[in-house]
PDB file with one MODEL, atoms N, CA, C and O in Angstrom:
MODEL        1
ATOM      1  N   UNK A   1     127.068  74.065  94.450  1.00  0.00           N
ATOM      2  CA  UNK A   1     126.851  73.611  95.805  1.00  0.00           C
ATOM      3  C   UNK A   1     127.793  72.456  96.061  1.00  0.00           C
ATOM      4  O   UNK A   1     127.857  71.516  95.269  1.00  0.00           O
ATOM      5  N   UNK A   2     128.520  72.517  97.151  1.00  0.00           N
ATOM      6  CA  UNK A   2     129.472  71.469  97.479  1.00  0.00           C
ATOM      7  C   UNK A   2     128.732  70.219  97.952  1.00  0.00           C
ATOM      8  O   UNK A   2     127.844  70.284  98.803  1.00  0.00           O
ATOM      9  N   UNK A   3     129.115  69.102  97.389  1.00  0.00           N
ATOM     10  CA  UNK A   3     128.545  67.814  97.784  1.00  0.00           C
ATOM     11  C   UNK A   3     129.676  66.796  97.815  1.00  0.00           C
ATOM     12  O   UNK A   3     130.180  66.408  96.761  1.00  0.00           O
ATOM     13  N   UNK A   4     130.088  66.352  99.014  1.00  0.00           N
ATOM     14  CA  UNK A   4     131.167  65.372  99.085  1.00  0.00           C
ATOM     15  C   UNK A   4     130.782  64.089  98.351  1.00  0.00           C
ATOM     16  O   UNK A   4     129.606  63.724  98.319  1.00  0.00           O
ATOM     17  N   UNK A   5     131.749  63.412  97.768  1.00  0.00           N
ATOM     18  CA  UNK A   5     131.458  62.193  96.995  1.00  0.00           C
ATOM     19  C   UNK A   5     130.644  61.155  97.767  1.00  0.00           C
ATOM     20  O   UNK A   5     129.817  60.459  97.178  1.00  0.00           O
ATOM     21  N   UNK A   6     130.868  61.045  99.064  1.00  0.00           N
ATOM     22  CA  UNK A   6     130.151  60.025  99.840  1.00  0.00           C
ATOM     23  C   UNK A   6     128.691  60.390 100.071  1.00  0.00           C
ATOM     24  O   UNK A   6     127.921  59.543 100.524  1.00  0.00           O
ATOM     25  N   UNK A   7     128.283  61.621  99.774  1.00  0.00           N
ATOM     26  CA  UNK A   7     126.878  62.033  99.905  1.00  0.00           C
ATOM     27  C   UNK A   7     126.149  62.099  98.568  1.00  0.00           C
ATOM     28  O   UNK A   7     124.935  62.305  98.541  1.00  0.00           O
ATOM     29  N   UNK A   8     126.858  61.929  97.473  1.00  0.00           N
ATOM     30  CA  UNK A   8     126.243  62.050  96.152  1.00  0.00           C
ATOM     31  C   UNK A   8     125.398  60.831  95.814  1.00  0.00           C
ATOM     32  O   UNK A   8     125.755  59.697  96.135  1.00  0.00           O
ATOM     33  N   UNK A   9     124.290  61.084  95.172  1.00  0.00           N
ATOM     34  CA  UNK A   9     123.430  60.015  94.676  1.00  0.00           C
ATOM     35  C   UNK A   9     123.495  60.089  93.157  1.00  0.00           C
ATOM     36  O   UNK A   9     123.129  61.106  92.567  1.00  0.00           O
ATOM     37  N   UNK A  10     123.954  59.030  92.529  1.00  0.00           N
ATOM     38  CA  UNK A  10     124.105  59.005  91.080  1.00  0.00           C
ATOM     39  C   UNK A  10     122.995  58.233  90.374  1.00  0.00           C
ATOM     40  O   UNK A  10     122.856  58.326  89.155  1.00  0.00           O
ATOM     41  N   UNK A  11     122.205  57.472  91.128  1.00  0.00           N
ATOM     42  CA  UNK A  11     121.147  56.651  90.553  1.00  0.00           C
ATOM     43  C   UNK A  11     119.978  57.542  90.130  1.00  0.00           C
ATOM     44  O   UNK A  11     119.273  58.103  90.968  1.00  0.00           O
ATOM     45  N   UNK A  12     119.788  57.660  88.828  1.00  0.00           N
ATOM     46  CA  UNK A  12     118.760  58.543  88.273  1.00  0.00           C
ATOM     47  C   UNK A  12     117.368  58.195  88.797  1.00  0.00           C
ATOM     48  O   UNK A  12     116.612  59.092  89.172  1.00  0.00           O
ATOM     49  N   UNK A  13     117.023  56.930  88.827  1.00  0.00           N
ATOM     50  CA  UNK A  13     115.696  56.519  89.290  1.00  0.00           C
ATOM     51  C   UNK A  13     115.482  56.936  90.749  1.00  0.00           C
ATOM     52  O   UNK A  13     114.390  57.365  91.122  1.00  0.00           O
ATOM     53  N   UNK A  14     116.504  56.809  91.549  1.00  0.00           N
ATOM     54  CA  UNK A  14     116.414  57.210  92.961  1.00  0.00           C
ATOM     55  C   UNK A  14     116.248  58.729  93.083  1.00  0.00           C
ATOM     56  O   UNK A  14     115.473  59.205  93.912  1.00  0.00           O
ATOM     57  N   UNK A  15     116.972  59.483  92.263  1.00  0.00           N
ATOM     58  CA  UNK A  15     116.861  60.939  92.285  1.00  0.00           C
ATOM     59  C   UNK A  15     115.461  61.399  91.873  1.00  0.00           C
ATOM     60  O   UNK A  15     114.863  62.254  92.527  1.00  0.00           O
ATOM     61  N   UNK A  16     114.949  60.828  90.787  1.00  0.00           N
ATOM     62  CA  UNK A  16     113.616  61.207  90.303  1.00  0.00           C
ATOM     63  C   UNK A  16     112.556  60.830  91.336  1.00  0.00           C
ATOM     64  O   UNK A  16     111.633  61.606  91.582  1.00  0.00           O
ATOM     65  N   UNK A  17     112.677  59.663  91.934  1.00  0.00           N
ATOM     66  CA  UNK A  17     111.715  59.242  92.957  1.00  0.00           C
ATOM     67  C   UNK A  17     111.736  60.199  94.148  1.00  0.00           C
ATOM     68  O   UNK A  17     110.687  60.546  94.691  1.00  0.00           O
ATOM     69  N   UNK A  18     112.940  60.627  94.552  1.00  0.00           N
ATOM     70  CA  UNK A  18     113.056  61.567  95.672  1.00  0.00           C
ATOM     71  C   UNK A  18     112.403  62.901  95.327  1.00  0.00           C
ATOM     72  O   UNK A  18     111.660  63.459  96.135  1.00  0.00           O
ATOM     73  N   UNK A  19     112.677  63.410  94.133  1.00  0.00           N
ATOM     74  CA  UNK A  19     112.092  64.691  93.730  1.00  0.00           C
ATOM     75  C   UNK A  19     110.569  64.601  93.659  1.00  0.00           C
ATOM     76  O   UNK A  19     109.874  65.537  94.054  1.00  0.00           O
ATOM     77  N   UNK A  20     110.051  63.489  93.163  1.00  0.00           N
ATOM     78  CA  UNK A  20     108.586  63.323  93.082  1.00  0.00           C
ATOM     79  C   UNK A  20     107.962  63.204  94.471  1.00  0.00           C
ATOM     80  O   UNK A  20     106.858  63.696  94.703  1.00  0.00           O
ATOM     81  N   UNK A  21     108.660  62.559  95.382  1.00  0.00           N
ATOM     82  CA  UNK A  21     108.131  62.381  96.739  1.00  0.00           C
ATOM     83  C   UNK A  21     108.191  63.673  97.556  1.00  0.00           C
ATOM     84  O   UNK A  21     107.412  63.861  98.491  1.00  0.00           O
ATOM     85  N   UNK A  22     109.110  64.548  97.200  1.00  0.00           N
ATOM     86  CA  UNK A  22     109.308  65.797  97.952  1.00  0.00           C
ATOM     87  C   UNK A  22     109.247  66.967  96.968  1.00  0.00           C
ATOM     88  O   UNK A  22     110.232  67.672  96.749  1.00  0.00           O
ATOM     89  N   UNK A  23     108.076  67.148  96.390  1.00  0.00           N
ATOM     90  CA  UNK A  23     107.913  68.049  95.254  1.00  0.00           C
ATOM     91  C   UNK A  23     107.507  69.479  95.634  1.00  0.00           C
ATOM     92  O   UNK A  23     106.632  70.072  95.004  1.00  0.00           O
ATOM     93  N   UNK A  24     108.144  70.014  96.657  1.00  0.00           N
ATOM     94  CA  UNK A  24     107.946  71.415  97.047  1.00  0.00           C
ATOM     95  C   UNK A  24     109.325  72.044  97.273  1.00  0.00           C
ATOM     96  O   UNK A  24     109.651  72.468  98.382  1.00  0.00           O
ATOM     97  N   UNK A  25     110.130  72.097  96.198  1.00  0.00           N
ATOM     98  CA  UNK A  25     111.511  72.569  96.348  1.00  0.00           C
ATOM     99  C   UNK A  25     111.603  74.085  96.524  1.00  0.00           C
ATOM    100  O   UNK A  25     110.633  74.820  96.343  1.00  0.00           O
ATOM    101  N   UNK A  26     112.803  74.514  96.880  1.00  0.00           N
ATOM    102  CA  UNK A  26     113.119  75.933  96.951  1.00  0.00           C
ATOM    103  C   UNK A  26     113.847  76.303  95.660  1.00  0.00           C
ATOM    104  O   UNK A  26     114.857  75.689  95.315  1.00  0.00           O
ATOM    105  N   UNK A  27     113.337  77.298  94.954  1.00  0.00           N
ATOM    106  CA  UNK A  27     114.002  77.832  93.768  1.00  0.00           C
ATOM    107  C   UNK A  27     114.827  79.028  94.218  1.00  0.00           C
ATOM    108  O   UNK A  27     114.288  79.990  94.765  1.00  0.00           O
ATOM    109  N   UNK A  28     116.144  78.966  93.986  1.00  0.00           N
ATOM    110  CA  UNK A  28     117.044  80.050  94.368  1.00  0.00           C
ATOM    111  C   UNK A  28     117.598  80.686  93.101  1.00  0.00           C
ATOM    112  O   UNK A  28     118.129  80.001  92.227  1.00  0.00           O
ATOM    113  N   UNK A  29     117.465  82.010  93.016  1.00  0.00           N
ATOM    114  CA  UNK A  29     118.014  82.760  91.894  1.00  0.00           C
ATOM    115  C   UNK A  29     118.896  83.869  92.446  1.00  0.00           C
ATOM    116  O   UNK A  29     118.731  84.310  93.584  1.00  0.00           O
ATOM    117  N   UNK A  30     119.821  84.303  91.632  1.00  0.00           N
ATOM    118  CA  UNK A  30     120.677  85.414  92.020  1.00  0.00           C
ATOM    119  C   UNK A  30     120.875  86.324  90.831  1.00  0.00           C
ATOM    120  O   UNK A  30     121.280  85.877  89.758  1.00  0.00           O
ATOM    121  N   UNK A  31     120.594  87.586  91.016  1.00  0.00           N
ATOM    122  CA  UNK A  31     120.729  88.537  89.923  1.00  0.00           C
ATOM    123  C   UNK A  31     121.232  89.849  90.515  1.00  0.00           C
ATOM    124  O   UNK A  31     120.628  90.390  91.441  1.00  0.00           O
ATOM    125  N   UNK A  32     122.317  90.350  89.988  1.00  0.00           N
ATOM    126  CA  UNK A  32     122.852  91.614  90.469  1.00  0.00           C
ATOM    127  C   UNK A  32     123.315  91.585  91.904  1.00  0.00           C
ATOM    128  O   UNK A  32     123.262  92.604  92.592  1.00  0.00           O
ATOM    129  N   UNK A  33     123.771  90.434  92.371  1.00  0.00           N
ATOM    130  CA  UNK A  33     124.284  90.325  93.738  1.00  0.00           C
ATOM    131  C   UNK A  33     123.231  90.067  94.792  1.00  0.00           C
ATOM    132  O   UNK A  33     123.572  89.942  95.968  1.00  0.00           O
ATOM    133  N   UNK A  34     121.972  89.983  94.422  1.00  0.00           N
ATOM    134  CA  UNK A  34     120.896  89.715  95.378  1.00  0.00           C
ATOM    135  C   UNK A  34     120.373  88.301  95.167  1.00  0.00           C
ATOM    136  O   UNK A  34     120.159  87.879  94.031  1.00  0.00           O
ATOM    137  N   UNK A  35     120.168  87.575  96.249  1.00  0.00           N
ATOM    138  CA  UNK A  35     119.600  86.235  96.177  1.00  0.00           C
ATOM    139  C   UNK A  35     118.114  86.291  96.511  1.00  0.00           C
ATOM    140  O   UNK A  35     117.682  87.058  97.372  1.00  0.00           O
ATOM    141  N   UNK A  36     117.340  85.461  95.808  1.00  0.00           N
ATOM    142  CA  UNK A  36     115.910  85.327  96.084  1.00  0.00           C
ATOM    143  C   UNK A  36     115.570  83.845  96.120  1.00  0.00           C
ATOM    144  O   UNK A  36     116.160  83.047  95.391  1.00  0.00           O
ATOM    145  N   UNK A  37     114.628  83.483  96.963  1.00  0.00           N
ATOM    146  CA  UNK A  37     114.234  82.083  97.091  1.00  0.00           C
ATOM    147  C   UNK A  37     112.725  81.993  97.291  1.00  0.00           C
ATOM    148  O   UNK A  37     112.120  82.811  97.984  1.00  0.00           O
ATOM    149  N   UNK A  38     112.138  80.986  96.670  1.00  0.00           N
ATOM    150  CA  UNK A  38     110.701  80.736  96.798  1.00  0.00           C
ATOM    151  C   UNK A  38     110.456  79.231  96.837  1.00  0.00           C
ATOM    152  O   UNK A  38     111.044  78.481  96.058  1.00  0.00           O
ATOM    153  N   UNK A  39     109.584  78.792  97.750  1.00  0.00           N
ATOM    154  CA  UNK A  39     109.098  77.413  97.713  1.00  0.00           C
ATOM    155  C   UNK A  39     108.045  77.349  96.618  1.00  0.00           C
ATOM    156  O   UNK A  39     107.136  78.178  96.575  1.00  0.00           O
ATOM    157  N   UNK A  40     108.167  76.363  95.732  1.00  0.00           N
ATOM    158  CA  UNK A  40     107.205  76.243  94.634  1.00  0.00           C
ATOM    159  C   UNK A  40     106.778  74.800  94.441  1.00  0.00           C
ATOM    160  O   UNK A  40     107.605  73.896  94.561  1.00  0.00           O
ATOM    161  N   UNK A  41     105.504  74.560  94.143  1.00  0.00           N
ATOM    162  CA  UNK A  41     105.081  73.207  93.809  1.00  0.00           C
ATOM    163  C   UNK A  41     105.697  72.787  92.478  1.00  0.00           C
ATOM    164  O   UNK A  41     105.825  73.599  91.562  1.00  0.00           O
ATOM    165  N   UNK A  42     106.075  71.525  92.379  1.00  0.00           N
ATOM    166  CA  UNK A  42     106.754  71.052  91.167  1.00  0.00           C
ATOM    167  C   UNK A  42     106.200  69.709  90.722  1.00  0.00           C
ATOM    168  O   UNK A  42     105.789  68.882  91.536  1.00  0.00           O
ATOM    169  N   UNK A  43     106.199  69.513  89.407  1.00  0.00           N
ATOM    170  CA  UNK A  43     105.887  68.207  88.820  1.00  0.00           C
ATOM    171  C   UNK A  43     107.132  67.767  88.061  1.00  0.00           C
ATOM    172  O   UNK A  43     107.708  68.536  87.292  1.00  0.00           O
ATOM    173  N   UNK A  44     107.537  66.532  88.283  1.00  0.00           N
ATOM    174  CA  UNK A  44     108.759  66.001  87.705  1.00  0.00           C
ATOM    175  C   UNK A  44     108.402  65.043  86.584  1.00  0.00           C
ATOM    176  O   UNK A  44     107.620  64.113  86.782  1.00  0.00           O
ATOM    177  N   UNK A  45     108.975  65.268  85.397  1.00  0.00           N
ATOM    178  CA  UNK A  45     108.737  64.416  84.231  1.00  0.00           C
ATOM    179  C   UNK A  45     110.070  63.977  83.653  1.00  0.00           C
ATOM    180  O   UNK A  45     111.078  64.670  83.792  1.00  0.00           O
ATOM    181  N   UNK A  46     110.067  62.834  83.011  1.00  0.00           N
ATOM    182  CA  UNK A  46     111.239  62.392  82.260  1.00  0.00           C
ATOM    183  C   UNK A  46     110.872  62.383  80.785  1.00  0.00           C
ATOM    184  O   UNK A  46     109.871  61.790  80.383  1.00  0.00           O
ATOM    185  N   UNK A  47     111.689  63.042  79.991  1.00  0.00           N
ATOM    186  CA  UNK A  47     111.526  63.069  78.540  1.00  0.00           C
ATOM    187  C   UNK A  47     112.842  62.608  77.945  1.00  0.00           C
ATOM    188  O   UNK A  47     113.775  63.394  77.780  1.00  0.00           O
ATOM    189  N   UNK A  48     112.905  61.317  77.624  1.00  0.00           N
ATOM    190  CA  UNK A  48     114.154  60.759  77.128  1.00  0.00           C
ATOM    191  C   UNK A  48     115.226  60.844  78.194  1.00  0.00           C
ATOM    192  O   UNK A  48     115.053  60.340  79.304  1.00  0.00           O
ATOM    193  N   UNK A  49     116.322  61.476  77.856  1.00  0.00           N
ATOM    194  CA  UNK A  49     117.439  61.611  78.801  1.00  0.00           C
ATOM    195  C   UNK A  49     117.290  62.809  79.736  1.00  0.00           C
ATOM    196  O   UNK A  49     118.060  62.958  80.685  1.00  0.00           O
ATOM    197  N   UNK A  50     116.310  63.654  79.472  1.00  0.00           N
ATOM    198  CA  UNK A  50     116.141  64.862  80.270  1.00  0.00           C
ATOM    199  C   UNK A  50     115.158  64.659  81.413  1.00  0.00           C
ATOM    200  O   UNK A  50     114.172  63.931  81.293  1.00  0.00           O
ATOM    201  N   UNK A  51     115.453  65.317  82.513  1.00  0.00           N
ATOM    202  CA  UNK A  51     114.498  65.437  83.609  1.00  0.00           C
ATOM    203  C   UNK A  51     113.928  66.842  83.508  1.00  0.00           C
ATOM    204  O   UNK A  51     114.670  67.823  83.554  1.00  0.00           O
ATOM    205  N   UNK A  52     112.609  66.940  83.370  1.00  0.00           N
ATOM    206  CA  UNK A  52     111.943  68.227  83.210  1.00  0.00           C
ATOM    207  C   UNK A  52     111.161  68.513  84.483  1.00  0.00           C
ATOM    208  O   UNK A  52     110.429  67.660  84.984  1.00  0.00           O
ATOM    209  N   UNK A  53     111.326  69.715  84.993  1.00  0.00           N
ATOM    210  CA  UNK A  53     110.641  70.121  86.222  1.00  0.00           C
ATOM    211  C   UNK A  53     109.708  71.272  85.884  1.00  0.00           C
ATOM    212  O   UNK A  53     110.164  72.362  85.538  1.00  0.00           O
ATOM    213  N   UNK A  54     108.404  71.037  85.983  1.00  0.00           N
ATOM    214  CA  UNK A  54     107.392  72.071  85.769  1.00  0.00           C
ATOM    215  C   UNK A  54     107.015  72.637  87.128  1.00  0.00           C
ATOM    216  O   UNK A  54     106.713  71.905  88.070  1.00  0.00           O
ATOM    217  N   UNK A  55     107.042  73.971  87.200  1.00  0.00           N
ATOM    218  CA  UNK A  55     106.723  74.633  88.465  1.00  0.00           C
ATOM    219  C   UNK A  55     105.778  75.796  88.205  1.00  0.00           C
ATOM    220  O   UNK A  55     105.665  76.273  87.075  1.00  0.00           O
ATOM    221  N   UNK A  56     105.109  76.244  89.242  1.00  0.00           N
ATOM    222  CA  UNK A  56     104.205  77.381  89.123  1.00  0.00           C
ATOM    223  C   UNK A  56     104.643  78.476  90.079  1.00  0.00           C
ATOM    224  O   UNK A  56     104.853  78.242  91.269  1.00  0.00           O
ATOM    225  N   UNK A  57     104.779  79.691  89.524  1.00  0.00           N
ATOM    226  CA  UNK A  57     105.107  80.848  90.347  1.00  0.00           C
ATOM    227  C   UNK A  57     104.088  81.942  90.047  1.00  0.00           C
ATOM    228  O   UNK A  57     103.747  82.180  88.888  1.00  0.00           O
ATOM    229  N   UNK A  58     103.614  82.593  91.078  1.00  0.00           N
ATOM    230  CA  UNK A  58     102.657  83.680  90.889  1.00  0.00           C
ATOM    231  C   UNK A  58     103.305  84.827  90.126  1.00  0.00           C
ATOM    232  O   UNK A  58     104.468  85.157  90.358  1.00  0.00           O
ATOM    233  N   UNK A  59     102.558  85.424  89.229  1.00  0.00           N
ATOM    234  CA  UNK A  59     103.074  86.551  88.456  1.00  0.00           C
ATOM    235  C   UNK A  59     103.428  87.729  89.364  1.00  0.00           C
ATOM    236  O   UNK A  59     104.288  88.538  89.017  1.00  0.00           O
ATOM    237  N   UNK A  60     102.782  87.832  90.511  1.00  0.00           N
ATOM    238  CA  UNK A  60     103.073  88.915  91.449  1.00  0.00           C
ATOM    239  C   UNK A  60     104.436  88.738  92.127  1.00  0.00           C
ATOM    240  O   UNK A  60     104.960  89.689  92.709  1.00  0.00           O
ATOM    241  N   UNK A  61     105.016  87.535  92.059  1.00  0.00           N
ATOM    242  CA  UNK A  61     106.331  87.282  92.640  1.00  0.00           C
ATOM    243  C   UNK A  61     107.393  87.818  91.667  1.00  0.00           C
ATOM    244  O   UNK A  61     107.517  87.292  90.561  1.00  0.00           O
ATOM    245  N   UNK A  62     108.156  88.846  92.048  1.00  0.00           N
ATOM    246  CA  UNK A  62     109.124  89.434  91.112  1.00  0.00           C
ATOM    247  C   UNK A  62     110.263  88.491  90.735  1.00  0.00           C
ATOM    248  O   UNK A  62     111.008  88.777  89.799  1.00  0.00           O
ATOM    249  N   UNK A  63     110.409  87.398  91.430  1.00  0.00           N
ATOM    250  CA  UNK A  63     111.492  86.454  91.133  1.00  0.00           C
ATOM    251  C   UNK A  63     111.356  85.834  89.745  1.00  0.00           C
ATOM    252  O   UNK A  63     112.355  85.393  89.176  1.00  0.00           O
ATOM    253  N   UNK A  64     110.153  85.788  89.188  1.00  0.00           N
ATOM    254  CA  UNK A  64     109.967  85.141  87.881  1.00  0.00           C
ATOM    255  C   UNK A  64     110.781  85.822  86.794  1.00  0.00           C
ATOM    256  O   UNK A  64     111.060  85.205  85.766  1.00  0.00           O
ATOM    257  N   UNK A  65     111.164  87.061  86.989  1.00  0.00           N
ATOM    258  CA  UNK A  65     111.945  87.783  85.972  1.00  0.00           C
ATOM    259  C   UNK A  65     113.419  87.373  85.956  1.00  0.00           C
ATOM    260  O   UNK A  65     114.155  87.769  85.052  1.00  0.00           O
ATOM    261  N   UNK A  66     113.855  86.591  86.934  1.00  0.00           N
ATOM    262  CA  UNK A  66     115.281  86.357  87.151  1.00  0.00           C
ATOM    263  C   UNK A  66     115.838  85.067  86.571  1.00  0.00           C
ATOM    264  O   UNK A  66     117.053  84.873  86.622  1.00  0.00           O
ATOM    265  N   UNK A  67     115.044  84.200  86.039  1.00  0.00           N
ATOM    266  CA  UNK A  67     115.614  82.892  85.700  1.00  0.00           C
ATOM    267  C   UNK A  67     115.557  82.521  84.226  1.00  0.00           C
ATOM    268  O   UNK A  67     115.731  81.350  83.890  1.00  0.00           O
ATOM    269  N   UNK A  68     115.325  83.454  83.359  1.00  0.00           N
ATOM    270  CA  UNK A  68     115.272  83.112  81.943  1.00  0.00           C
ATOM    271  C   UNK A  68     116.649  82.911  81.334  1.00  0.00           C
ATOM    272  O   UNK A  68     116.841  81.973  80.561  1.00  0.00           O
ATOM    273  N   UNK A  69     117.602  83.753  81.654  1.00  0.00           N
ATOM    274  CA  UNK A  69     118.937  83.656  81.071  1.00  0.00           C
ATOM    275  C   UNK A  69     120.009  83.343  82.100  1.00  0.00           C
ATOM    276  O   UNK A  69     121.197  83.445  81.794  1.00  0.00           O
ATOM    277  N   UNK A  70     119.629  82.973  83.287  1.00  0.00           N
ATOM    278  CA  UNK A  70     120.578  82.735  84.370  1.00  0.00           C
ATOM    279  C   UNK A  70     120.453  81.301  84.880  1.00  0.00           C
ATOM    280  O   UNK A  70     119.432  80.641  84.688  1.00  0.00           O
ATOM    281  N   UNK A  71     121.508  80.844  85.528  1.00  0.00           N
ATOM    282  CA  UNK A  71     121.428  79.554  86.215  1.00  0.00           C
ATOM    283  C   UNK A  71     120.615  79.737  87.484  1.00  0.00           C
ATOM    284  O   UNK A  71     120.614  80.808  88.092  1.00  0.00           O
ATOM    285  N   UNK A  72     119.934  78.691  87.867  1.00  0.00           N
ATOM    286  CA  UNK A  72     119.169  78.694  89.108  1.00  0.00           C
ATOM    287  C   UNK A  72     119.542  77.454  89.901  1.00  0.00           C
ATOM    288  O   UNK A  72     120.182  76.542  89.378  1.00  0.00           O
ATOM    289  N   UNK A  73     119.144  77.425  91.153  1.00  0.00           N
ATOM    290  CA  UNK A  73     119.361  76.243  91.978  1.00  0.00           C
ATOM    291  C   UNK A  73     118.015  75.826  92.570  1.00  0.00           C
ATOM    292  O   UNK A  73     117.261  76.654  93.081  1.00  0.00           O
ATOM    293  N   UNK A  74     117.733  74.533  92.491  1.00  0.00           N
ATOM    294  CA  UNK A  74     116.554  73.962  93.137  1.00  0.00           C
ATOM    295  C   UNK A  74     117.029  73.112  94.296  1.00  0.00           C
ATOM    296  O   UNK A  74     117.946  72.304  94.146  1.00  0.00           O
ATOM    297  N   UNK A  75     116.415  73.289  95.445  1.00  0.00           N
ATOM    298  CA  UNK A  75     116.774  72.513  96.632  1.00  0.00           C
ATOM    299  C   UNK A  75     115.580  71.646  97.002  1.00  0.00           C
ATOM    300  O   UNK A  75     114.530  72.150  97.403  1.00  0.00           O
ATOM    301  N   UNK A  76     115.753  70.339  96.862  1.00  0.00           N
ATOM    302  CA  UNK A  76     114.741  69.377  97.276  1.00  0.00           C
ATOM    303  C   UNK A  76     115.160  68.834  98.637  1.00  0.00           C
ATOM    304  O   UNK A  76     116.260  68.302  98.784  1.00  0.00           O
ATOM    305  N   UNK A  77     114.292  68.967  99.621  1.00  0.00           N
ATOM    306  CA  UNK A  77     114.612  68.456 100.954  1.00  0.00           C
ATOM    307  C   UNK A  77     113.654  67.341 101.319  1.00  0.00           C
ATOM    308  O   UNK A  77     112.527  67.283 100.829  1.00  0.00           O
ATOM    309  N   UNK A  78     114.110  66.471 102.171  1.00  0.00           N
ATOM    310  CA  UNK A  78     113.289  65.347 102.615  1.00  0.00           C
ATOM    311  C   UNK A  78     112.349  65.771 103.726  1.00  0.00           C
ATOM    312  O   UNK A  78     112.178  66.963 103.983  1.00  0.00           O
ATOM    313  N   UNK A  79     111.747  64.810 104.376  1.00  0.00           N
ATOM    314  CA  UNK A  79     110.816  65.116 105.469  1.00  0.00           C
ATOM    315  C   UNK A  79     111.528  65.892 106.572  1.00  0.00           C
ATOM    316  O   UNK A  79     112.700  65.657 106.867  1.00  0.00           O
ATOM    317  N   UNK A  80     110.803  66.805 107.160  1.00  0.00           N
ATOM    318  CA  UNK A  80     111.382  67.592 108.241  1.00  0.00           C
ATOM    319  C   UNK A  80     110.254  68.142 109.106  1.00  0.00           C
ATOM    320  O   UNK A  80     109.089  68.160 108.708  1.00  0.00           O
ATOM    321  N   UNK A  81     110.627  68.579 110.274  1.00  0.00           N
ATOM    322  CA  UNK A  81     109.671  69.193 111.183  1.00  0.00           C
ATOM    323  C   UNK A  81     110.449  69.990 112.230  1.00  0.00           C
ATOM    324  O   UNK A  81     111.567  69.626 112.593  1.00  0.00           O
ATOM    325  N   UNK A  82     109.869  71.045 112.694  1.00  0.00           N
ATOM    326  CA  UNK A  82     110.489  71.853 113.730  1.00  0.00           C
ATOM    327  C   UNK A  82     110.249  71.187 115.076  1.00  0.00           C
ATOM    328  O   UNK A  82     109.139  70.746 115.374  1.00  0.00           O
ATOM    329  N   UNK A  83     111.282  71.121 115.871  1.00  0.00           N
ATOM    330  CA  UNK A  83     111.156  70.578 117.231  1.00  0.00           C
ATOM    331  C   UNK A  83     111.440  71.723 118.189  1.00  0.00           C
ATOM    332  O   UNK A  83     112.543  72.270 118.205  1.00  0.00           O
ATOM    333  N   UNK A  84     110.461  72.075 118.971  1.00  0.00           N
ATOM    334  CA  UNK A  84     110.592  73.163 119.915  1.00  0.00           C
ATOM    335  C   UNK A  84     111.604  72.797 121.007  1.00  0.00           C
ATOM    336  O   UNK A  84     111.684  71.636 121.408  1.00  0.00           O
ATOM    337  N   UNK A  85     112.379  73.778 121.490  1.00  0.00           N
ATOM    338  CA  UNK A  85     113.303  73.495 122.598  1.00  0.00           C
ATOM    339  C   UNK A  85     112.578  72.984 123.831  1.00  0.00           C
ATOM    340  O   UNK A  85     113.190  72.323 124.670  1.00  0.00           O
ATOM    341  N   UNK A  86     111.305  73.269 123.959  1.00  0.00           N
ATOM    342  CA  UNK A  86     110.526  72.768 125.119  1.00  0.00           C
ATOM    343  C   UNK A  86     110.439  71.239 125.113  1.00  0.00           C
ATOM    344  O   UNK A  86     110.212  70.633 126.160  1.00  0.00           O
ATOM    345  N   UNK A  87     110.617  70.610 123.949  1.00  0.00           N
ATOM    346  CA  UNK A  87     110.511  69.157 123.858  1.00  0.00           C
ATOM    347  C   UNK A  87     111.841  68.459 124.170  1.00  0.00           C
ATOM    348  O   UNK A  87     111.871  67.239 124.334  1.00  0.00           O
ATOM    349  N   UNK A  88     112.924  69.209 124.253  1.00  0.00           N
ATOM    350  CA  UNK A  88     114.239  68.595 124.523  1.00  0.00           C
ATOM    351  C   UNK A  88     114.272  67.943 125.882  1.00  0.00           C
ATOM    352  O   UNK A  88     115.295  67.380 126.272  1.00  0.00           O
TER     353      UNK A  88
ENDMDL
END
């Protein structure tokens, strides 16, 4: 994912705090040319130098088969809300 240098956050404590505050990321996987995405609840832990993210996915969600041997992407977003065009 492209991230210009002026938008990058390098402070580990700030990154972990953001992930903990917004702990409903999107897990994106790609296998065989198809992309899949699921919002999943997450718990963020630090174990030494590693950041560990524990998540829960329903067994009925076929996406769970896609991330054992592949890279995945997690998207953590900040606060947001839909604004109807009627409010403009």
